[in-house]
Each structure stands twice: as structure tokens, then as C-alpha cells.
C-alpha positions in Angstrom: -26.0 -63.6 34.0 -28.4 -63.2 31.2 -30.3 -60.5 33.2 -27.1 -59.0 34.5 -25.5 -59.0 31.0 -28.6 -57.5 29.5 -28.6 -54.8 32.2 -25.0 -54.0 31.6 -25.6 -53.9 27.8 -28.4 -51.4 28.3 -26.4 -49.4 30.7 -23.6 -49.2 28.2 -25.9 -48.2 25.5 -27.6 -45.5 27.7 -24.2 -44.2 28.7 -23.0 -44.2 25.1 -26.2 -42.4 24.1 -25.8 -39.8 26.9 -22.1 -39.3 25.9 -23.3 -38.7 22.3 -25.8 -36.2 23.5 -23.2 -34.4 25.7 -20.8 -34.3 22.8 -23.5 -33.0 20.4 -24.4 -30.3 22.9 -20.7 -29.3 23.4 -20.3 -29.2 19.6 -23.5 -27.2 19.3 -22.3 -24.7 22.0 -18.9 -24.4 20.3 -20.6 -23.7 17.0 -22.9 -21.2 18.6 -19.9 -19.4 20.1 -18.1 -19.4 16.8 -21.2 -18.1 15.1 -21.7 -15.4 17.7 -18.1 -14.3 17.2 -18.6 -14.2 13.4 -21.7 -12.1 13.8 -19.8 -9.6 15.9 -17.0 -9.5 13.3 -19.6 -9.1 10.5 -21.2 -6.2 12.3 -17.8 -4.5 12.6 -17.0 -5.1 9.0 -20.4 -3.9 8.0 -19.9 -0.7 10.0 -16.5 -0.2 8.4 -18.0 -0.8 4.9 -20.8 1.7 5.6 -18.2 4.3 6.7 -16.1 3.7 3.6 -19.2 4.1 1.4 -20.1 7.4 3.1 -16.5 8.6 2.7 -16.6 7.6 -1.0 -19.9 9.5 -1.5 -18.5 12.6 0.2 -15.4 12.5 -2.0 -17.5 12.1 -5.1 -19.4 15.2 -4.1 -16.2 17.1 -3.6 -14.8 16.0 -7.0 -18.0 17.1 -8.7 -17.7 20.5 -7.0 -14.1 20.8 -8.1 -15.1 19.8 -11.6 -17.8 22.4 -11.7 -15.5 25.1 -10.3 -12.8 24.1 -12.9 -15.4 24.3 -15.8 -16.6 27.7 -14.6 -12.9 28.9 -14.4 -12.2 27.6 -18.0 -15.3 29.3 -19.3 -14.4 32.6 -17.5 -10.9 32.3 -19.0 -12.2 31.8 -22.5 -14.4 34.8 -22.2 -11.5 36.9 -20.9 -9.3 35.7 -23.8 -12.0 36.8 -26.3 -12.4 40.2 -24.6 -8.6 40.7 -24.5 -8.3 39.8 -28.2 -11.1 42.3 -29.0 -9.5 45.0 -27.0 -6.1 44.4 -28.7 -7.8 44.5 -32.1 -9.4 47.8 -31.3 -6.2 49.2 -29.9 -4.3 48.1 -33.0 -6.8 49.8 -35.3 -6.8 53.0 -33.2 -3.0 53.0 -32.9 -2.6 52.4 -36.6 -4.8 55.4 -37.3 -2.9 57.5 -34.8 0.5 56.5 -36.4 -0.8 57.5 -39.8 -2.0 60.9 -38.6 1.3 61.4 -36.8 3.3 60.5 -39.9 1.1 62.9 -42.0 1.7 65.7 -39.6 5.4 65.0 -39.5 5.6 65.2 -43.3 3.8 68.6 -43.3 6.0 70.1 -40.8 
């Protein structure tokens, strides 16, 4: 019985060891599957992130172009306002002289 008991004890320990190895391998495989799934998800999120960064950069470029266009339009408007003011000043001076000469002619007539 001693030999038989020892053999059964060894067998039990070997079976328990094998079961532990099988369980460890199953857990390892499950972890590997989960990790692979997370890697795929990460690649998808990274691609989405890259697309958003590209879109953001494109929008920043557009905004800068619109700002430059706006600044140029404001500058052009300011130059036009100065020109219009100068023309009105000249017309006012000329018209004032014209009115004076017309009044002088009317008094003589």
C-alpha cells in the first residue's frame, strides 16, 4: 500500500501540475486574444486620431487664409476711405469756389 499510495500521490500531483499548466496556457491564450483585440482597437483609434489631426491642420490653414484675406480687405477698405475723404475734401473746396464765383456773377447781373 505504501508503494501504491505513493504512486497515487505522485499521480495526483502530476495531474494537478498538468491541470495547472493547462489552466495557465488557457489563461495565457485568453490574455493574448484580449491583447490582440486591444491592438486592433488601438490601431483603429490611432488612425482616427491621425485623421482628426490632419483635418485640424487643414482647418487651421483655412482659418489663416481667411484671416489674411480679411486683413487685406480691411486694409483695402481703409485706403478707400482715405481716398474718398480726400476726394470729398477736394470737391468741397472746388464747389465752394464755384459757389462764390456764381454768387459774385449773380450780384453783378
